[in-house]
C-alpha positions in Angstrom: 5.7 31.8 23.5 6.5 29.6 20.5 4.6 30.0 16.8 4.3 26.8 15.0 3.7 26.4 11.2 1.1 23.7 10.4 1.1 22.7 6.4 -1.0 20.4 4.4 -4.2 21.1 6.2 -7.5 19.9 4.9 -9.2 23.0 3.0 -12.1 22.3 5.4 -10.1 22.9 8.4 -10.9 26.1 10.4 -9.4 27.8 13.3 -11.2 25.8 16.1 -10.0 22.4 14.3 -6.4 23.7 14.6 -6.6 24.7 18.2 -8.5 21.5 19.1 -5.5 19.6 17.4 -2.7 21.0 19.5 -4.9 21.4 22.7 -3.9 18.0 24.1 -0.2 19.2 24.3 -0.8 22.6 26.3 -2.4 25.9 26.1 -3.1 27.1 22.7 -3.1 31.1 22.8 -4.0 31.2 19.2 -4.8 29.2 16.1 -5.3 30.6 12.8 -5.8 29.0 9.5 -4.7 31.3 6.4 -7.3 32.1 4.0 -7.6 33.2 0.4 -8.2 36.9 0.1 -10.4 36.2 -2.9 -12.4 33.0 -2.3 -12.3 33.1 1.5 -11.2 29.2 1.5 -8.2 27.8 3.5 -5.0 28.0 1.8 -4.0 24.7 3.5 -1.9 26.1 6.2 -1.9 27.7 9.5 -0.3 29.0 12.4 -0.6 28.3 16.1 0.8 29.7 19.1 1.4 28.0 22.3 2.3 29.7 25.8 4.8 27.2 26.9 7.9 26.3 24.8 8.1 22.8 26.0 4.6 21.8 25.2 5.1 23.4 21.7 7.8 21.3 21.0 6.3 18.2 22.4 3.1 19.1 19.9 5.4 19.7 16.9 7.0 16.2 17.3 3.5 14.6 17.9 1.5 16.1 15.4 4.2 16.4 12.6 2.9 13.4 10.2 -0.4 12.9 11.9 -3.1 12.1 9.5 -6.1 14.6 10.0 -9.2 14.6 7.5 -7.2 12.3 5.1 -4.3 14.6 5.0 -0.8 14.1 6.6 0.4 17.0 8.2 3.5 19.1 8.3 4.2 20.6 11.4 7.5 22.7 12.7 8.5 25.6 14.3 7.7 28.7 12.4 10.2 30.8 10.7 10.1 34.7 10.8 8.4 36.2 7.8 10.7 36.9 4.9 10.6 40.2 3.3 8.5 40.2 0.1 10.0 41.3 -3.1 8.1 43.6 -5.1 8.1 47.2 -6.3 10.1 49.9 -4.3 7.3 52.8 -5.0 
């Protein structure tokens, strides 16, 4: 399973929009637009998981740079989450 980062999303985008964008390339196992905790609005990026690695790589190549809702998407393989700095307490 491959996780894909999708940036520069329209603030009107939702999970279903994200899934539909990647569905033509293979089975989407999850699609999540990241929301701001305080406002509940999209933060402009999200993640998609696809069951087939080859389909995911094709989707990355095809969707990266594609314009959706007037915004050019930035799509690449998601990197592992980096530990956040902060208090040790």
